PDB file of N, CA, C and O in Angstrom, chain B, residues numbered from 101:
ATOM      1  N   MET B 101      -1.055  12.292 -35.072  1.00  0.00           N
ATOM      2  CA  MET B 101      -1.707  12.048 -34.803  1.00  0.00           C
ATOM      3  C   MET B 101      -1.651  10.786 -34.288  1.00  0.00           C
ATOM      4  O   MET B 101      -0.711  10.237 -34.862  1.00  0.00           O
ATOM      5  N   ALA B 102      -2.302   9.811 -33.285  1.00  0.00           N
ATOM      6  CA  ALA B 102      -2.379   8.861 -32.660  1.00  0.00           C
ATOM      7  C   ALA B 102      -3.211   7.710 -33.309  1.00  0.00           C
ATOM      8  O   ALA B 102      -4.390   7.821 -33.644  1.00  0.00           O
ATOM      9  N   ASP B 103      -2.397   6.526 -33.451  1.00  0.00           N
ATOM     10  CA  ASP B 103      -3.239   5.528 -34.268  1.00  0.00           C
ATOM     11  C   ASP B 103      -3.070   4.033 -33.282  1.00  0.00           C
ATOM     12  O   ASP B 103      -2.540   4.121 -32.175  1.00  0.00           O
ATOM     13  N   ILE B 104      -3.608   2.596 -33.845  1.00  0.00           N
ATOM     14  CA  ILE B 104      -3.290   1.665 -32.864  1.00  0.00           C
ATOM     15  C   ILE B 104      -2.697   1.411 -32.083  1.00  0.00           C
ATOM     16  O   ILE B 104      -3.013   0.906 -31.005  1.00  0.00           O
ATOM     17  N   ALA B 105      -1.627   1.737 -32.506  1.00  0.00           N
ATOM     18  CA  ALA B 105      -0.420   0.751 -32.115  1.00  0.00           C
ATOM     19  C   ALA B 105      -0.985   1.976 -30.567  1.00  0.00           C
ATOM     20  O   ALA B 105      -1.883   1.860 -29.734  1.00  0.00           O
ATOM     21  N   ASP B 106      -0.009   2.969 -30.786  1.00  0.00           N
ATOM     22  CA  ASP B 106       0.202   3.937 -29.574  1.00  0.00           C
ATOM     23  C   ASP B 106      -1.204   3.745 -28.432  1.00  0.00           C
ATOM     24  O   ASP B 106      -1.124   4.241 -27.307  1.00  0.00           O
ATOM     25  N   PHE B 107      -2.113   3.189 -28.753  1.00  0.00           N
ATOM     26  CA  PHE B 107      -3.168   3.425 -27.787  1.00  0.00           C
ATOM     27  C   PHE B 107      -3.286   1.626 -27.334  1.00  0.00           C
ATOM     28  O   PHE B 107      -3.827   1.116 -26.353  1.00  0.00           O
ATOM     29  N   ALA B 108      -2.647   1.072 -28.331  1.00  0.00           N
ATOM     30  CA  ALA B 108      -2.139  -0.255 -27.881  1.00  0.00           C
ATOM     31  C   ALA B 108      -1.379  -0.549 -26.584  1.00  0.00           C
ATOM     32  O   ALA B 108      -1.434  -1.458 -25.756  1.00  0.00           O
ATOM     33  N   ASN B 109      -0.561   0.701 -26.737  1.00  0.00           N
ATOM     34  CA  ASN B 109       0.646   1.291 -26.070  1.00  0.00           C
ATOM     35  C   ASN B 109       0.262   0.887 -24.468  1.00  0.00           C
ATOM     36  O   ASN B 109       0.360  -0.051 -23.678  1.00  0.00           O
ATOM     37  N   ASP B 110      -0.299   2.421 -24.573  1.00  0.00           N
ATOM     38  CA  ASP B 110      -1.073   2.785 -23.639  1.00  0.00           C
ATOM     39  C   ASP B 110      -1.996   2.116 -22.537  1.00  0.00           C
ATOM     40  O   ASP B 110      -2.179   2.508 -21.384  1.00  0.00           O
ATOM     41  N   LEU B 111      -2.603   0.859 -23.263  1.00  0.00           N
ATOM     42  CA  LEU B 111      -3.197  -0.010 -22.073  1.00  0.00           C
ATOM     43  C   LEU B 111      -2.340  -0.789 -21.669  1.00  0.00           C
ATOM     44  O   LEU B 111      -2.154  -0.659 -20.459  1.00  0.00           O
ATOM     45  N   VAL B 112      -1.364  -1.999 -22.421  1.00  0.00           N
ATOM     46  CA  VAL B 112      -0.507  -2.475 -21.863  1.00  0.00           C
ATOM     47  C   VAL B 112       0.482  -1.765 -20.742  1.00  0.00           C
ATOM     48  O   VAL B 112       0.707  -2.391 -19.705  1.00  0.00           O
ATOM     49  N   GLN B 113       1.080  -0.442 -20.948  1.00  0.00           N
ATOM     50  CA  GLN B 113       1.384   0.435 -19.729  1.00  0.00           C
ATOM     51  C   GLN B 113       0.238   0.691 -18.769  1.00  0.00           C
ATOM     52  O   GLN B 113       0.440   0.393 -17.592  1.00  0.00           O
ATOM     53  N   GLU B 114      -0.703   1.101 -19.041  1.00  0.00           N
ATOM     54  CA  GLU B 114      -1.593   0.793 -17.727  1.00  0.00           C
ATOM     55  C   GLU B 114      -2.010  -0.308 -17.356  1.00  0.00           C
ATOM     56  O   GLU B 114      -2.849  -0.052 -16.492  1.00  0.00           O
ATOM     57  N   ARG B 115      -1.955  -1.105 -17.449  1.00  0.00           N
ATOM     58  CA  ARG B 115      -2.526  -2.836 -16.624  1.00  0.00           C
ATOM     59  C   ARG B 115      -0.876  -3.172 -16.383  1.00  0.00           C
ATOM     60  O   ARG B 115      -0.758  -4.229 -15.763  1.00  0.00           O
ATOM     61  N   ILE B 116       0.422  -2.543 -16.715  1.00  0.00           N
ATOM     62  CA  ILE B 116       1.411  -3.104 -16.173  1.00  0.00           C
ATOM     63  C   ILE B 116       1.258  -1.750 -14.735  1.00  0.00           C
ATOM     64  O   ILE B 116       1.154  -2.176 -13.584  1.00  0.00           O
ATOM     65  N   ASP B 117       1.261  -0.836 -14.883  1.00  0.00           N
ATOM     66  CA  ASP B 117       0.863  -0.016 -13.900  1.00  0.00           C
ATOM     67  C   ASP B 117       0.261  -0.452 -12.421  1.00  0.00           C
ATOM     68  O   ASP B 117       0.583  -0.663 -11.252  1.00  0.00           O
ATOM     69  N   GLN B 118      -0.875  -0.429 -13.360  1.00  0.00           N
ATOM     70  CA  GLN B 118      -1.851  -1.151 -12.398  1.00  0.00           C
ATOM     71  C   GLN B 118      -1.502  -3.315 -11.889  1.00  0.00           C
ATOM     72  O   GLN B 118      -2.328  -3.791 -11.111  1.00  0.00           O
ATOM     73  N   ALA B 119      -0.540  -4.115 -12.314  1.00  0.00           N
ATOM     74  CA  ALA B 119       0.446  -5.230 -11.821  1.00  0.00           C
ATOM     75  C   ALA B 119       0.721  -4.567 -10.280  1.00  0.00           C
ATOM     76  O   ALA B 119       0.289  -4.700  -9.135  1.00  0.00           O
ATOM     77  N   LEU B 120       1.599  -3.870 -10.924  1.00  0.00           N
ATOM     78  CA  LEU B 120       2.581  -3.427  -9.636  1.00  0.00           C
ATOM     79  C   LEU B 120       2.033  -3.142  -8.749  1.00  0.00           C
ATOM     80  O   LEU B 120       2.286  -3.620  -7.643  1.00  0.00           O
ATOM     81  N   ALA B 121       1.008  -2.173  -8.992  1.00  0.00           N
ATOM     82  CA  ALA B 121       0.180  -1.133  -8.052  1.00  0.00           C
ATOM     83  C   ALA B 121      -0.522  -2.550  -6.876  1.00  0.00           C
ATOM     84  O   ALA B 121      -0.535  -2.846  -5.682  1.00  0.00           O
ATOM     85  N   ALA B 122      -0.915  -2.949  -7.920  1.00  0.00           N
ATOM     86  CA  ALA B 122      -1.371  -4.412  -6.954  1.00  0.00           C
ATOM     87  C   ALA B 122      -0.465  -5.449  -5.781  1.00  0.00           C
ATOM     88  O   ALA B 122      -0.909  -5.999  -4.773  1.00  0.00           O
ATOM     89  N   ARG B 123       0.827  -5.467  -6.293  1.00  0.00           N
ATOM     90  CA  ARG B 123       1.275  -6.514  -5.886  1.00  0.00           C
ATOM     91  C   ARG B 123       2.256  -5.606  -4.486  1.00  0.00           C
ATOM     92  O   ARG B 123       3.016  -5.947  -3.580  1.00  0.00           O
ATOM     93  N   LEU B 124       1.652  -4.284  -5.024  1.00  0.00           N
ATOM     94  CA  LEU B 124       3.232  -3.528  -4.068  1.00  0.00           C
ATOM     95  C   LEU B 124       1.925  -3.489  -3.034  1.00  0.00           C
ATOM     96  O   LEU B 124       2.288  -3.213  -1.890  1.00  0.00           O
ATOM     97  N   LEU B 125       0.894  -3.640  -3.130  1.00  0.00           N
ATOM     98  CA  LEU B 125      -0.042  -3.476  -2.118  1.00  0.00           C
ATOM     99  C   LEU B 125      -0.365  -4.477  -1.354  1.00  0.00           C
ATOM    100  O   LEU B 125      -0.587  -4.260  -0.162  1.00  0.00           O
ATOM    101  N   ALA B 126      -0.462  -5.865  -1.922  1.00  0.00           N
ATOM    102  CA  ALA B 126      -0.475  -6.855  -1.375  1.00  0.00           C
ATOM    103  C   ALA B 126       1.016  -7.329  -0.517  1.00  0.00           C
ATOM    104  O   ALA B 126       1.083  -8.173   0.377  1.00  0.00           O
ATOM    105  N   ALA B 127       1.617  -6.896  -0.819  1.00  0.00           N
ATOM    106  CA  ALA B 127       3.257  -7.871  -0.162  1.00  0.00           C
ATOM    107  C   ALA B 127       3.587  -6.326   1.588  1.00  0.00           C
ATOM    108  O   ALA B 127       4.324  -6.433   2.568  1.00  0.00           O
ATOM    109  N   LYS B 128       2.247  -4.680   0.999  1.00  0.00           N
ATOM    110  CA  LYS B 128       2.468  -3.731   2.251  1.00  0.00           C
ATOM    111  C   LYS B 128       2.827  -4.593   3.784  1.00  0.00           C
ATOM    112  O   LYS B 128       3.895  -4.748   4.377  1.00  0.00           O
ATOM    113  N   PRO B 129       1.139  -5.146   4.162  1.00  0.00           N
ATOM    114  CA  PRO B 129       1.407  -6.064   5.256  1.00  0.00           C
ATOM    115  C   PRO B 129       2.441  -6.895   5.521  1.00  0.00           C
ATOM    116  O   PRO B 129       2.259  -7.225   6.693  1.00  0.00           O
ATOM    117  N   ALA B 130       3.443  -7.440   5.114  1.00  0.00           N
ATOM    118  CA  ALA B 130       4.439  -8.084   4.761  1.00  0.00           C
ATOM    119  C   ALA B 130       5.559  -7.867   5.378  1.00  0.00           C
ATOM    120  O   ALA B 130       6.212  -8.604   6.116  1.00  0.00           O
ATOM    121  N   LEU B 131       5.866  -6.031   4.768  1.00  0.00           N
ATOM    122  CA  LEU B 131       6.943  -5.551   5.325  1.00  0.00           C
ATOM    123  C   LEU B 131       6.866  -4.737   6.293  1.00  0.00           C
ATOM    124  O   LEU B 131       7.891  -4.182   6.691  1.00  0.00           O
ATOM    125  N   THR B 132       5.330  -4.432   7.022  1.00  0.00           N
ATOM    126  CA  THR B 132       5.518  -3.900   8.363  1.00  0.00           C
ATOM    127  C   THR B 132       5.952  -4.330   9.530  1.00  0.00           C
ATOM    128  O   THR B 132       5.715  -5.343  10.188  1.00  0.00           O
ATOM    129  N   ALA B 133       6.771  -3.207   9.723  1.00  0.00           N
ATOM    130  CA  ALA B 133       8.115  -3.834  10.984  1.00  0.00           C
ATOM    131  C   ALA B 133       7.803  -4.165  12.442  1.00  0.00           C
ATOM    132  O   ALA B 133       6.833  -3.422  12.292  1.00  0.00           O
ATOM    133  N   HIS B 134       7.715  -4.505  13.504  1.00  0.00           N
ATOM    134  CA  HIS B 134       6.860  -4.712  14.789  1.00  0.00           C
ATOM    135  C   HIS B 134       8.053  -3.824  15.625  1.00  0.00           C
ATOM    136  O   HIS B 134       9.274  -3.979  15.654  1.00  0.00           O
ATOM    137  N   SER B 135       7.354  -3.038  16.150  1.00  0.00           N
ATOM    138  CA  SER B 135       7.768  -2.324  17.004  1.00  0.00           C
ATOM    139  C   SER B 135       8.047  -2.512  18.360  1.00  0.00           C
ATOM    140  O   SER B 135       7.113  -3.079  18.925  1.00  0.00           O
ATOM    141  N   PHE B 136       9.185  -2.188  19.243  1.00  0.00           N
ATOM    142  CA  PHE B 136      10.023  -2.751  19.844  1.00  0.00           C
ATOM    143  C   PHE B 136       9.517  -2.425  21.591  1.00  0.00           C
ATOM    144  O   PHE B 136       9.306  -1.339  22.131  1.00  0.00           O
ATOM    145  N   LEU B 137       9.438  -3.757  22.135  1.00  0.00           N
ATOM    146  CA  LEU B 137       8.448  -3.140  23.431  1.00  0.00           C
ATOM    147  C   LEU B 137       9.557  -2.124  24.381  1.00  0.00           C
ATOM    148  O   LEU B 137       9.198  -1.474  25.363  1.00  0.00           O
ATOM    149  N   PHE B 138      10.724  -2.158  23.926  1.00  0.00           N
ATOM    150  CA  PHE B 138      11.276  -1.209  25.187  1.00  0.00           C
ATOM    151  C   PHE B 138      12.119  -0.394  24.216  1.00  0.00           C
ATOM    152  O   PHE B 138      12.586  -0.880  23.186  1.00  0.00           O
ATOM    153  N   CYS B 139      12.361   1.413  24.758  1.00  0.00           N
ATOM    154  CA  CYS B 139      12.554   1.947  23.897  1.00  0.00           C
ATOM    155  C   CYS B 139      14.441   1.751  23.774  1.00  0.00           C
ATOM    156  O   CYS B 139      15.144   1.347  24.700  1.00  0.00           O
ATOM    157  N   GLU B 140      14.931   2.147  22.427  1.00  0.00           N
ATOM    158  CA  GLU B 140      16.581   1.367  22.195  1.00  0.00           C
ATOM    159  C   GLU B 140      17.666   2.092  22.362  1.00  0.00           C
ATOM    160  O   GLU B 140      18.870   1.947  22.154  1.00  0.00           O
ATOM    161  N   THR B 141      16.705   3.216  22.946  1.00  0.00           N
ATOM    162  CA  THR B 141      17.419   5.102  24.025  1.00  0.00           C
ATOM    163  C   THR B 141      17.467   4.866  25.527  1.00  0.00           C
ATOM    164  O   THR B 141      18.539   4.903  26.130  1.00  0.00           O
ATOM    165  N   CYS B 142      16.029   4.563  26.279  1.00  0.00           N
ATOM    166  CA  CYS B 142      16.918   4.191  27.444  1.00  0.00           C
ATOM    167  C   CYS B 142      15.960   3.092  28.050  1.00  0.00           C
ATOM    168  O   CYS B 142      15.640   3.140  29.238  1.00  0.00           O
ATOM    169  N   ASP B 143      15.565   2.223  27.305  1.00  0.00           N
ATOM    170  CA  ASP B 143      15.145   1.113  27.778  1.00  0.00           C
ATOM    171  C   ASP B 143      14.346   1.309  28.305  1.00  0.00           C
ATOM    172  O   ASP B 143      13.894   0.370  28.960  1.00  0.00           O
ATOM    173  N   VAL B 144      13.664   2.602  28.372  1.00  0.00           N
ATOM    174  CA  VAL B 144      11.376   2.302  29.107  1.00  0.00           C
ATOM    175  C   VAL B 144      11.019   1.256  28.256  1.00  0.00           C
ATOM    176  O   VAL B 144      11.723   0.435  27.668  1.00  0.00           O
ATOM    177  N   PRO B 145       9.227   1.496  28.300  1.00  0.00           N
ATOM    178  CA  PRO B 145       9.046   0.287  28.332  1.00  0.00           C
ATOM    179  C   PRO B 145       8.061   1.112  27.105  1.00  0.00           C
ATOM    180  O   PRO B 145       7.518   2.147  27.491  1.00  0.00           O
ATOM    181  N   ILE B 146       7.802   0.642  25.521  1.00  0.00           N
ATOM    182  CA  ILE B 146       7.597   1.893  24.610  1.00  0.00           C
ATOM    183  C   ILE B 146       5.267   1.696  25.242  1.00  0.00           C
ATOM    184  O   ILE B 146       4.977   0.771  26.001  1.00  0.00           O
ATOM    185  N   PRO B 147       4.533   2.328  24.917  1.00  0.00           N
ATOM    186  CA  PRO B 147       3.272   2.572  25.321  1.00  0.00           C
ATOM    187  C   PRO B 147       2.750   1.791  24.804  1.00  0.00           C
ATOM    188  O   PRO B 147       3.381   1.682  23.753  1.00  0.00           O
ATOM    189  N   GLU B 148       1.695   0.857  24.785  1.00  0.00           N
ATOM    190  CA  GLU B 148       1.313  -0.290  23.307  1.00  0.00           C
ATOM    191  C   GLU B 148       0.409   1.251  22.211  1.00  0.00           C
ATOM    192  O   GLU B 148       0.314   1.421  20.995  1.00  0.00           O
ATOM    193  N   ALA B 149      -0.029   1.985  23.284  1.00  0.00           N
ATOM    194  CA  ALA B 149      -0.684   2.794  22.274  1.00  0.00           C
ATOM    195  C   ALA B 149       0.224   3.218  21.320  1.00  0.00           C
ATOM    196  O   ALA B 149      -0.112   3.116  20.141  1.00  0.00           O
ATOM    197  N   ARG B 150       1.058   3.570  21.535  1.00  0.00           N
ATOM    198  CA  ARG B 150       2.360   4.354  20.828  1.00  0.00           C
ATOM    199  C   ARG B 150       2.749   3.191  19.791  1.00  0.00           C
ATOM    200  O   ARG B 150       2.997   3.492  18.624  1.00  0.00           O
ATOM    201  N   ARG B 151       2.789   2.179  20.126  1.00  0.00           N
ATOM    202  CA  ARG B 151       2.957   0.656  18.940  1.00  0.00           C
ATOM    203  C   ARG B 151       2.306   0.436  18.405  1.00  0.00           C
ATOM    204  O   ARG B 151       2.842  -0.176  17.481  1.00  0.00           O
ATOM    205  N   LEU B 152       1.011   0.499  18.202  1.00  0.00           N
ATOM    206  CA  LEU B 152       0.412   0.098  18.067  1.00  0.00           C
ATOM    207  C   LEU B 152      -0.072   1.592  16.550  1.00  0.00           C
ATOM    208  O   LEU B 152      -0.245   1.452  15.340  1.00  0.00           O
ATOM    209  N   ALA B 153      -0.127   2.848  17.449  1.00  0.00           N
ATOM    210  CA  ALA B 153      -0.492   3.812  16.142  1.00  0.00           C
ATOM    211  C   ALA B 153       1.129   4.163  15.316  1.00  0.00           C
ATOM    212  O   ALA B 153       1.330   4.787  14.274  1.00  0.00           O
ATOM    213  N   GLN B 154       1.773   3.723  15.925  1.00  0.00           N
ATOM    214  CA  GLN B 154       3.168   3.984  14.498  1.00  0.00           C
ATOM    215  C   GLN B 154       4.344   2.732  14.996  1.00  0.00           C
ATOM    216  O   GLN B 154       5.259   2.691  15.817  1.00  0.00           O
ATOM    217  N   PRO B 155       3.611   1.564  13.780  1.00  0.00           N
ATOM    218  CA  PRO B 155       3.666   0.452  13.922  1.00  0.00           C
ATOM    219  C   PRO B 155       5.729   0.761  13.145  1.00  0.00           C
ATOM    220  O   PRO B 155       6.227   1.426  12.237  1.00  0.00           O
ATOM    221  N   GLY B 156       6.195  -0.126  14.136  1.00  0.00           N
ATOM    222  CA  GLY B 156       7.227  -0.126  13.833  1.00  0.00           C
ATOM    223  C   GLY B 156       8.680   1.094  14.053  1.00  0.00           C
ATOM    224  O   GLY B 156       9.638   1.545  13.426  1.00  0.00           O
ATOM    225  N   CYS B 157       7.902   1.202  15.601  1.00  0.00           N
ATOM    226  CA  CYS B 157       8.583   2.723  15.994  1.00  0.00           C
ATOM    227  C   CYS B 157      10.128   2.170  17.256  1.00  0.00           C
ATOM    228  O   CYS B 157       9.596   1.509  18.148  1.00  0.00           O
ATOM    229  N   THR B 158      11.012   2.223  17.403  1.00  0.00           N
ATOM    230  CA  THR B 158      11.749   1.671  18.602  1.00  0.00           C
ATOM    231  C   THR B 158      12.718   2.602  19.639  1.00  0.00           C
ATOM    232  O   THR B 158      13.855   2.377  20.055  1.00  0.00           O
ATOM    233  N   ARG B 159      11.648   3.930  19.925  1.00  0.00           N
ATOM    234  CA  ARG B 159      12.057   4.684  21.006  1.00  0.00           C
ATOM    235  C   ARG B 159      10.356   5.238  21.396  1.00  0.00           C
ATOM    236  O   ARG B 159       9.209   5.084  20.975  1.00  0.00           O
ATOM    237  N   CYS B 160      11.027   5.891  22.372  1.00  0.00           N
ATOM    238  CA  CYS B 160       9.601   6.188  23.218  1.00  0.00           C
ATOM    239  C   CYS B 160       9.364   7.937  22.582  1.00  0.00           C
ATOM    240  O   CYS B 160      10.388   8.339  22.029  1.00  0.00           O
ATOM    241  N   VAL B 161       8.796   8.442  22.588  1.00  0.00           N
ATOM    242  CA  VAL B 161       8.217   9.304  22.500  1.00  0.00           C
ATOM    243  C   VAL B 161       8.944  10.851  22.785  1.00  0.00           C
ATOM    244  O   VAL B 161       8.718  11.990  22.376  1.00  0.00           O
ATOM    245  N   GLU B 162       9.926  10.239  23.703  1.00  0.00           N
ATOM    246  CA  GLU B 162      10.793  11.927  24.173  1.00  0.00           C
ATOM    247  C   GLU B 162      12.234  11.592  23.868  1.00  0.00           C
ATOM    248  O   GLU B 162      13.102  12.433  24.103  1.00  0.00           O
ATOM    249  N   CYS B 163      12.552  10.361  23.336  1.00  0.00           N
ATOM    250  CA  CYS B 163      13.693   9.952  22.261  1.00  0.00           C
ATOM    251  C   CYS B 163      13.883   9.909  21.505  1.00  0.00           C
ATOM    252  O   CYS B 163      15.061   9.889  21.149  1.00  0.00           O
ATOM    253  N   LEU B 164      12.588   9.843  20.422  1.00  0.00           N
ATOM    254  CA  LEU B 164      12.278  10.134  19.744  1.00  0.00           C
ATOM    255  C   LEU B 164      12.371  11.838  18.498  1.00  0.00           C
ATOM    256  O   LEU B 164      12.605  12.179  17.338  1.00  0.00           O
ATOM    257  N   ALA B 165      11.787  12.647  20.563  1.00  0.00           N
ATOM    258  CA  ALA B 165      12.125  13.997  20.397  1.00  0.00           C
ATOM    259  C   ALA B 165      13.815  15.143  19.772  1.00  0.00           C
ATOM    260  O   ALA B 165      14.364  15.918  18.989  1.00  0.00           O
ATOM    261  N   ILE B 166      13.806  14.098  21.275  1.00  0.00           N
ATOM    262  CA  ILE B 166      15.515  14.539  21.470  1.00  0.00           C
ATOM    263  C   ILE B 166      16.577  14.094  19.961  1.00  0.00           C
ATOM    264  O   ILE B 166      17.633  14.622  19.611  1.00  0.00           O
ATOM    265  N   ALA B 167      15.758  12.868  19.264  1.00  0.00           N
ATOM    266  CA  ALA B 167      17.128  12.493  18.163  1.00  0.00           C
ATOM    267  C   ALA B 167      15.964  13.199  16.905  1.00  0.00           C
ATOM    268  O   ALA B 167      16.486  13.352  15.800  1.00  0.00           O
ATOM    269  N   GLU B 168      15.166  13.423  16.967  1.00  0.00           N
ATOM    270  CA  GLU B 168      14.986  14.735  15.371  1.00  0.00           C
ATOM    271  C   GLU B 168      15.536  16.230  16.095  1.00  0.00           C
ATOM    272  O   GLU B 168      16.464  16.783  15.504  1.00  0.00           O
ATOM    273  N   LEU B 169      15.038  16.844  17.251  1.00  0.00           N
ATOM    274  CA  LEU B 169      15.946  17.641  17.314  1.00  0.00           C
ATOM    275  C   LEU B 169      17.654  18.006  17.184  1.00  0.00           C
ATOM    276  O   LEU B 169      18.013  18.822  16.335  1.00  0.00           O
ATOM    277  N   GLN B 170      18.520  17.431  17.960  1.00  0.00           N
ATOM    278  CA  GLN B 170      19.700  16.491  17.322  1.00  0.00           C
ATOM    279  C   GLN B 170      20.067  16.548  16.060  1.00  0.00           C
ATOM    280  O   GLN B 170      21.170  17.037  15.818  1.00  0.00           O
ATOM    281  N   GLY B 171      19.038  15.950  14.709  1.00  0.00           N
ATOM    282  CA  GLY B 171      19.354  15.800  13.131  1.00  0.00           C
ATOM    283  C   GLY B 171      18.969  17.322  13.290  1.00  0.00           C
ATOM    284  O   GLY B 171      20.079  17.823  13.114  1.00  0.00           O
ATOM    285  N   ALA B 172      18.167  18.314  13.496  1.00  0.00           N
ATOM    286  CA  ALA B 172      17.757  19.213  12.714  1.00  0.00           C
ATOM    287  C   ALA B 172      19.181  20.337  12.916  1.00  0.00           C
ATOM    288  O   ALA B 172      19.628  20.984  11.969  1.00  0.00           O
ATOM    289  N   ARG B 173      19.710  20.397  14.223  1.00  0.00           N
ATOM    290  CA  ARG B 173      20.598  20.944  14.746  1.00  0.00           C
ATOM    291  C   ARG B 173      21.830  20.361  13.765  1.00  0.00           C
ATOM    292  O   ARG B 173      22.198  21.246  12.993  1.00  0.00           O
ATOM    293  N   HIS B 174      22.170  19.776  13.686  1.00  0.00           N
ATOM    294  CA  HIS B 174      22.926  19.040  12.647  1.00  0.00           C
ATOM    295  C   HIS B 174      22.708  19.335  10.830  1.00  0.00           C
ATOM    296  O   HIS B 174      23.745  19.408  10.171  1.00  0.00           O
ATOM    297  N   ALA B 175      22.229  19.391  10.572  1.00  0.00           N
ATOM    298  CA  ALA B 175      21.310  19.293   9.319  1.00  0.00           C
ATOM    299  C   ALA B 175      21.437  21.136   8.925  1.00  0.00           C
ATOM    300  O   ALA B 175      21.201  21.610   7.813  1.00  0.00           O
ATOM    301  N   ARG B 176      21.846  21.895  10.103  1.00  0.00           N
ATOM    302  CA  ARG B 176      22.262  23.255   9.333  1.00  0.00           C
ATOM    303  C   ARG B 176      23.079  23.119   9.308  1.00  0.00           C
ATOM    304  O   ARG B 176      23.827  23.944   8.783  1.00  0.00           O
TER     305      ARG B 176
END
C-alpha cells in the first residue's frame, strides 16, 4: 500500500519531468539549424519554400531523393 513517502516521490519526479520538458522546449529554437542556400551535392539553389518548410535542409529535393535511394539500397 502506498504511503506518504511514495506520493512525495511521485510528485518530485513529476516536477523534475516538467522542468526538463520546459528546458528542452525553451532550448529548441536555439537548436534549429539553418538551411543551406545551395545544395551541398549539386550546388543548385535550394528554393526558399523548401528551406522554410524543412529547416536545416542541406540538399535539394532531387539530391535528397537520390541519397535516400542509395541509402535504402545499401541497407539491404
